[in-house]
N, C-alpha and C positions, 0 to 999 in steps of 0.2 A: 504494500499500500504506499501511497506518498501523498505529501500535502503539497498542492499546487497554489501558489499566490498569483495576484494579478500581474506581478512583476515577471511572471515565467520563472521564478525560482522555485526550487523544490526541497522538501525534507522527506526523506525515506524512512519507514517505520515497519517493523514486523506486524504482519497482518494477522496470520493463524500462528499459534503456539507450535513450537517444535516439540518433540518427545524423545526421550531416551528409552523408557520401558514402555515403546509404543503398543505392545501387545496387551498391556493392561489398560490402555486408552482406546481399545477398539471400537467402543461405542461412541466415541467423539470422532474418531477418523471416519468411520464408517458407519451410518445408522442401520444397517442391515445385518451387521454382525451378530453372531451367536457367541455369547460368553464361553469361553473354553472350559471354564468349570462345570458347565452342564455335560458335554459330552465326555469329559474325563472323570467327573466324580458325581454326576446326576444332581448338581445344586442348581436349581432353576431361578434362584433369586440372588441378587447381588447388589450391595450398595458398597460406596467408596469415597475417598477423599484423597486429593493430591495437591503437592506444592513443588513448584519448579523455579528456580532462580538460575537463569541463562547469563553467562559471561559475569561471573560474580565479582570481578575485579573493576568492573566498569561502572562508573556512576550512573544511576537511572536506567541500568539494563533492565531487560525484560523480567518480569515476575508474573508467574500465573498460578492462580488457585482454583480448584474445581471440586465440586460435589456431585455424585452421579448414582443413578440407580436403575435397575431393570428387573423384569420378571417375564418368564417364559410360561406361557400357559401349555402345560403337557397334556399328553394323550394322543391317542392314534388317530389323527383326523388329516384328511386331504390337505387342509390349510390350517397351520398352526399359527399363533399369535404372539408377538413379544411387544411388551409395552414399557416405557421407562422415560428417562429425561435426565437433564443435568443442568447446573449453574455454572457459570464461568465468569471469573474476573481476570482480565490481563491488563498490565500496566507497563509501559515502555516509554520512559522519560515523560514528555509532555501530553503523549497520547495513550489513550486507553480505551477498553471497552468492558462492559459487564453484559451478560446475556443470560436469558432463562429458556430452556428449550423443553419440549416434549419430543417423545419419540415413538414411533409404531413401526412395525414390520410385520410381513405376512411371510410365512414359511411354508413353501410347497414340499410336503412331506407326507410319507405314511407313518413315521415316527420321529419326531424332532431329535430324540437321543442318538439316532443312528445317521443323522445327515439330513440334508435338504438344500434347497435353493431360495434365498429369501430376497425380498425387495423391501427396503426401508426408506422412511422419511423422518427428518427432524424438523421442526417447525418452532419458531419462536420469536422474541423481541431482544433486540440488542441496543443498549446505549452507547454511542460514541461520544468522546469527550477530548477535547484539546483545551491544554491551559496556555492561552496566548502569552501570559507574561513570562513563561519559561522557554519560548522559542525565541532564541536570539539570531540576530543576523551578524556578518563579520564585523561591523562597527560596534564597538564595546558599548554596552548599554542600550542598543536599539533593540527593542523587542516587537514581536508581531502585533500585540495588542495588550490593552489593559483589562482584557475581559478573559473569561472562561467560556467554552462553547460546548453545547450539549445537543445531540439529536438521537431519537429513538426510531428505528426502522425495524421492519419485519425480516426475517431470516429463514431460509429453507435449505435443507441439506437432502442429498439423494445418494443411495448407495444400492448395490448389488452383492450378493455374497453367496458362497456355494461350500459347503464342508461334508465331508464323508468319513465315518468310522469304517475302516477296512476290516473284513472278516475272513479273509483267505490269502495264500501265496506270501510272498515275501514280505508285503506290507500289512499282514494279519495284525490287529490290534493297534495298528496306527492311525492317525487321525489327519487327514490332509484338508487344508482351507485355502481359500483365494477369495478375493474381492475387489471391485473398484467403486470408486466414490468421488463426489463432488460436494464437500461437506459446506461450502457456502456457494450454493447455486445462483443466487442472485448478484449479479455485478452491477454496481451502480456508482454514481458519484454524489457525496454528501456535500452541498455547497452551505458555506458560512460566509455572512455578510456583516459588516459593521462599517462604522465611520472611517476606519483606516484601510477599508477596501475589501477584496473578496478573495477568498481561498477555498479549496475543496480537497475532500479525501477521496482519492480514485480507489475503488475496491474492486478487485479482480478475482476470478474463479481459480481455485486450486483443484488439480487433478491428482488423485491417489490410486495406486494400485498395490496390493499386498499378496504375497504367496508364502505359504509355510506348511510344515510339516512336524507332527508330533510322532517321533519315531521310537516305538517301544523297545525298551532294552531288557527289561526284566521286572515283573511286579508292579509296576506303575513308575518305574524309572524311564525318563524319556530325554532323548535328544529333540531339541526344537531349532531347527535352521529356519530362517525367514528372511525375506527381501521386501522392503518397503520402497516403491517408486514415488517420487514426488515430481510434480511438473506445474510450472506456472508460465503463461505466456512472456515471450520475450526473456526468458532465462534458462540456463542449461538445466537438464534433467538431474535431479539429485537421487541417489540410491544409498539406502542403508543396508548393509549386510551384517546379519546377526546370528548368534548361535548361543543357545541356553540349554543347561543340562539340569535337569530336575531329579533330586535323590529322594529316596523313600526310608522309611525305617519300619520294622516289623516285617511279617510274613503273611501270605495268605489273607485270611479275612481282616487281619489285624494290620496290614500294610497301610501306611498313612504318609502322605507328601511330607516331607522335613523341610527342605531348603533347596535354593537353586542359585547357580552362578551361571554368569553371562558375559559375554563380550561382543564387541562389533566394530565395524569400520563404516565411516560415512564418506562419500565422494567430495563433501565440503571440507576435506581435510581434518577430520576429526576421529578418535577412537572413543569407545564408551566402555565401561565395566558395570556391572550390576550384580547385586546379590539380595536375596530375599530368604523370608523365613515362614513357615506355616506355624500358627498355632491351632492345634486340632482338638484340644481337650476341654477348652471353655464351655462349649455347647455341644449338644447332640446333633449330628448330621449336618455339621457346618464346618468351616475354618475361616480362620483370619490370616491374610497374607499381609506382611510387612516388607516392602521393597525398597531399595536404594540405588539410585542410578548416579553415574559420575562421568562426564565428557571432558575430554582433552583436545584442544585444537593444536595442531602441530603445523600450521601453514608457515613456510618460510619466507613471506613476504607480507607486507601490510601491517597493521596494528595488532597487538595481542590483547583480546578483550578479557581474557580470564576463563576459568574453567565453568563447568555447570553443574549444579546439583539438583537431585529431583527425588522426592519422597512420596512414596504412595502406599495407601493404606486402604484394605477392603475386606469386606466380610461377605463370604458366600454360603448359602444354606439351601436346604430343601424344604419346599413349602407345599 
């Protein structure tokens, strides 16, 4: 996204948040996504909260907070149903947004536990804000405006998703998934006008594609390779390559997920590490996941903005 003033100068700002542990943000990235805790553990309800601080050494760097939830209506039907929503707040220097979204998806399937094809939508309202007093020009002390600006607009996201629990051959007990999405389908210009002139926020679509596999090793131990493709017009395609390993403890009926380790590489010249733990004993038929992600940029040119930290907490359960 960028701010364009009547003098044709511009200020660029992050438009959609990035994610390190993006597999735990699937419902934000793609509204048609089925939470993986359902085909893995039969937990059809989930709630979670997240915090991300990007480029931590840079003043006024992006910070994002989210609360989300979803529920899968189980049963052997031709069309299943998923419902949920999320709240998001994102601030990058003088620009920010806050939004509230509902989410609904239809799942074409005989049994959603074993797989299906889904189509999903998000719909909500987003408040965009600009602090004019914090946007400075090259001349010291010259600011855009003495006012703060706010606008509220509707927002819609669209996605397609396919997942399948394999039951034979080399991929027996594995889970394959893939999806494409446009999480902010509406592209438009937000115009702000006051006595100092006119400027606007140009909002563009983002196009995402995701593919991955839960490869069963033994008893609920899984490798999870995945690839996340990201594209915006007039910018190069960015690709995240990631690998996560999920450990369990116990055997047979008593086997429970315990913790995971992950690593990855992004074509934007950064690597990431992640670690997470499961708390399985607090409630029956549920688990709590606590995940931490860390990004390190290693580009050899341009400024160094600092590392990124991400914390994710979720509760999944059967209802």
